[in-house]
C-alpha positions in Angstrom: -27.2 129.3 40.6 -25.9 126.3 41.1 -28.4 123.2 42.7 -27.1 123.2 45.8 -27.8 127.0 46.5 -31.6 126.4 45.1 -32.0 123.6 47.1 -30.2 125.8 50.7 -33.1 128.8 49.4 -36.0 126.3 49.3 -35.5 124.5 52.6 -34.9 128.3 54.4 -38.3 128.8 52.8 -39.5 125.3 54.2 -38.3 126.0 57.6 -39.6 129.5 57.7 -42.8 128.0 56.9 -42.9 125.1 59.2 -41.8 128.2 61.9 -45.0 130.5 61.2 -46.9 126.7 61.3 -45.9 126.5 64.4 -46.0 130.6 65.9 -49.5 130.3 64.8 -50.5 126.5 66.6 -48.3 127.4 69.5 -51.2 129.5 70.9 -54.0 127.2 71.0 -52.2 124.2 72.1 -50.3 126.7 75.0 -54.2 126.9 75.9 -55.1 123.3 75.5 -51.8 122.5 78.3 -53.0 124.8 81.0 -56.8 125.1 81.1 -57.0 121.3 79.8 -54.4 118.9 80.1 -52.9 120.4 83.2 -56.1 120.3 85.5 -56.8 116.9 84.0 -53.7 115.5 85.4 -53.7 117.8 88.3 -57.4 116.3 89.0 -56.6 112.3 88.2 -53.8 112.8 90.9 -55.7 114.5 93.4 -58.6 111.5 93.1 -55.9 109.8 94.5 -55.6 111.1 97.7 -57.5 112.6 100.3 -56.5 116.2 99.9 -58.7 118.6 101.3 -57.5 121.2 99.5 -54.8 122.7 101.9 -53.1 119.6 103.0 -50.2 117.8 100.7 -51.3 115.5 98.6 -48.2 113.3 98.2 -48.4 112.7 102.0 -52.2 111.5 101.7 -51.7 109.4 98.7 -54.3 106.6 99.4 -54.6 104.9 95.8 -58.0 103.6 94.4 -59.8 103.8 97.8 -61.7 106.9 96.6 -63.2 105.2 93.5 -63.6 102.2 95.7 -66.0 104.1 98.1 -67.8 105.8 95.8 -68.8 102.5 94.0 -70.6 101.5 97.4 -71.7 105.2 97.7 -75.7 104.9 98.4 -75.7 108.5 97.8 -73.9 108.6 94.5 -76.2 106.5 92.7 -79.6 108.1 94.0 -78.0 111.1 92.6 -77.1 109.2 89.5 -80.6 108.5 89.7 -81.8 111.6 90.1 -79.5 112.9 86.8 -81.4 109.8 84.7 -84.4 110.9 85.7 -84.1 115.0 84.8 -82.7 113.1 81.2 -86.7 112.4 80.4 -86.9 116.1 79.7 -84.5 115.4 76.8 -86.9 113.6 74.5 -89.7 115.9 75.5 -87.9 119.1 74.4 -87.1 117.5 71.4 -90.6 116.5 70.5 -92.1 120.3 71.7 -89.5 121.6 69.6 -90.2 119.6 66.3 -93.6 120.7 66.7 -93.3 124.4 67.1 -90.8 124.8 64.4 -92.8 122.8 62.1 -95.4 125.0 62.9 -93.0 127.9 62.7 -91.9 127.2 59.0 -94.0 129.2 56.8 -94.3 132.4 55.9 -96.8 134.8 58.4 -97.4 137.9 59.8 -95.3 138.5 63.2 -93.5 134.7 62.6 -90.0 136.4 63.1 -91.1 138.0 66.4 -92.7 134.9 68.0 -89.2 133.3 66.5 -87.4 135.9 68.7 -89.7 135.3 71.9 -89.2 131.4 71.6 -85.2 132.0 72.1 -85.3 134.4 74.5 -84.8 131.6 77.2 -81.6 131.0 76.3 -79.9 134.1 75.9 -81.3 134.5 79.6 -79.1 134.3 82.9 -79.6 130.6 84.0 -79.7 131.9 87.2 -81.8 134.6 86.7 -84.4 132.4 85.3 -84.0 129.8 87.6 -85.0 132.3 90.2 -88.0 133.2 88.6 -88.8 130.0 88.3 -88.5 129.4 92.1 -91.0 131.7 92.4 -93.2 130.2 90.0 -93.3 127.2 92.0 -93.4 128.1 95.6 -96.2 126.1 97.3 -98.1 129.2 99.2 -98.3 131.9 96.6 -96.9 131.0 93.2 -98.1 131.5 90.2 -98.4 127.9 89.3 -100.3 126.7 92.4 -102.3 129.8 91.9 -103.3 129.2 88.3 -105.0 125.8 89.9 -106.6 127.1 92.6 -108.2 129.1 90.5 -109.3 126.6 87.5 -109.5 123.6 89.9 -110.1 125.1 93.3 -107.7 122.8 94.7 -104.3 123.8 96.0 -101.2 122.6 93.9 -98.7 120.5 95.2 -95.3 121.1 97.1 -93.6 121.4 94.0 -90.2 121.9 95.1 -90.5 120.3 98.6 -92.3 116.8 97.4 -89.6 114.3 96.4 -91.9 113.2 93.4 -92.6 117.1 92.0 -89.2 118.2 92.8 -88.1 116.5 89.8 -91.2 117.2 87.8 -90.3 121.0 88.4 -86.9 120.6 87.0 -87.3 119.1 84.2 -90.3 121.3 83.0 -87.8 124.2 83.6 -85.1 122.4 82.1 -87.2 121.9 79.3 -88.4 125.2 78.9 -84.8 126.1 79.2 -83.7 124.5 76.2 -86.4 124.5 73.8 -85.7 128.1 71.9 -82.0 126.7 70.8 -84.0 123.4 70.1 -86.6 125.3 67.7 -83.7 127.4 65.8 -81.9 124.9 65.1 -84.5 122.2 63.8 -85.9 125.3 61.9 -82.4 125.1 60.1 -82.7 121.3 59.5 -85.9 122.0 57.9 -85.6 124.9 56.0 -82.7 123.1 54.7 -85.1 120.3 52.8 -85.6 120.5 49.3 -89.4 121.3 48.5 -89.0 119.5 45.5 -89.3 116.1 47.8 -92.7 117.4 49.3 -94.4 117.9 45.9 -93.0 114.9 44.4 -94.6 112.7 47.4 -97.8 114.8 47.3 -98.5 114.2 43.6 -97.9 110.6 44.8 -100.7 111.1 47.0 -99.0 111.4 50.1 -100.8 112.6 53.3 -99.2 115.1 55.8 -98.4 112.3 58.2 -97.2 110.3 55.7 -94.7 113.5 54.4 -93.6 114.1 58.1 -92.7 110.6 58.4 -90.7 109.8 55.9 -89.4 112.8 54.4 -89.2 115.4 57.2 -88.6 113.2 60.2 -85.2 111.0 58.3 -84.3 114.3 56.7 -83.4 116.8 60.5 -82.3 113.4 61.9 -78.5 115.2 62.1 -80.2 117.8 64.0 -82.2 115.1 66.0 -78.7 113.7 66.8 -77.0 116.8 67.2 -79.7 117.7 70.3 -79.4 114.5 71.6 -75.7 114.1 72.2 -75.9 117.7 73.4 -78.4 117.5 75.6 -77.0 114.3 77.3 -73.5 115.9 77.9 -75.6 118.4 79.2 -78.0 116.5 81.0 -75.0 114.6 83.0 -73.5 118.1 84.1 -76.5 119.8 85.7 -75.7 122.0 88.5 -77.0 125.2 88.7 -80.4 124.7 88.2 -80.4 122.6 91.4 -78.5 124.7 93.2 -80.6 128.0 92.7 -83.9 126.6 93.3 -82.6 123.5 96.2 -79.8 125.0 97.6 -80.2 121.7 99.8 -80.9 119.1 96.8 -84.5 118.9 98.0 -86.2 116.5 100.2 -83.7 113.7 101.0 -81.4 114.6 98.0 -84.4 113.8 95.7 -82.8 116.7 93.6 -79.4 116.8 93.9 -77.7 115.6 90.4 -73.9 113.6 90.6 -72.2 117.4 90.3 -74.2 118.7 92.7 -73.0 116.4 95.2 -69.2 116.5 93.3 -70.0 120.0 94.7 -71.1 119.5 97.4 -68.4 117.0 99.2 -65.3 119.3 97.4 -66.0 122.7 98.7 -69.1 121.4 101.3 -67.1 118.8 103.4 -63.6 119.9 101.5 -63.4 116.5 99.9 -60.8 117.6 97.4 -60.3 113.8 96.7 -63.5 112.6 96.6 -64.4 114.8 94.4 -62.2 114.2 91.7 -63.0 110.9 92.2 -66.6 111.1 91.1 -65.7 113.5 88.5 -63.6 111.3 86.7 -66.3 108.2 86.8 -68.8 111.0 85.9 -66.3 111.2 82.4 -66.4 107.6 82.0 -70.3 107.5 81.9 -70.2 111.0 79.7 -67.9 109.3 77.3 -69.3 105.7 77.0 -73.3 107.4 76.6 -71.2 109.4 73.3 -69.3 106.8 71.9 -72.7 104.3 71.9 -74.9 106.9 70.6 -71.9 107.6 67.9 -71.4 104.1 66.9 -75.3 103.1 66.3 -75.7 106.9 64.4 -75.4 104.6 61.1 -78.4 103.2 61.5 -80.7 106.0 61.4 -79.2 109.3 61.0 -80.0 109.8 57.4 -78.6 112.7 55.2 -79.9 115.2 52.2 -78.4 113.3 48.9 
């Protein structure tokens, strides 16, 4: 067989392999174009118009007016502040999850059942549990106020009707909802730490607090970093909880979040262009916060070597 024929066969084999590669890559690429790239480009164009969902976008092009209006919109800054306040629940939830995970990271009777019970809220319907907690927080005959009255004799606060307590209520609910998932991840991180580290430290006389501070905390820091990133991204996107528990956004819009306001403007007031501009501002904020966290992770995230 000549060198030319051998080269042609090799070229055909390489071409065939290349075609099969493209065939396998094509479905996710097409899916990305349809469900990600096209909506992003469409929303970017819409954000520069006064599109209401029915009129022509091209005939209502306004450039960057929506963005300029958004930056001077007092209501937008208020809901952004509410959203940031809700994020106070992220470190609270992570601390509780770590505490419970350390307690569960031991052999005891019924521990698997206990772990399952803690994880139930994670797999439960968000709308269903939000309705449940709405009844728990009810001012007149809610479970929480009934307990407070039975214990102290004083009627509890108006959890969902007060500008301060509605934020506390939402934080409590969101911490409860995400606690199980964080516990499972922390348990996984704790169980991956070699026991030799603890045994060597105990021989050197390290106390329980020093073991936790110098071994446990540093070596589960990758889990902490993951929970922090996903928590911040999810925190900026809080919507269903507010929509179900306080559909009007709370007293003086005290419970509304950025996504709730975006939904209200887009579908409640038919200001699709303005809502699209808000979505892009939110995406930029999420990108900046995520980039800052990734930039600083080398200073505190440790790995097991």
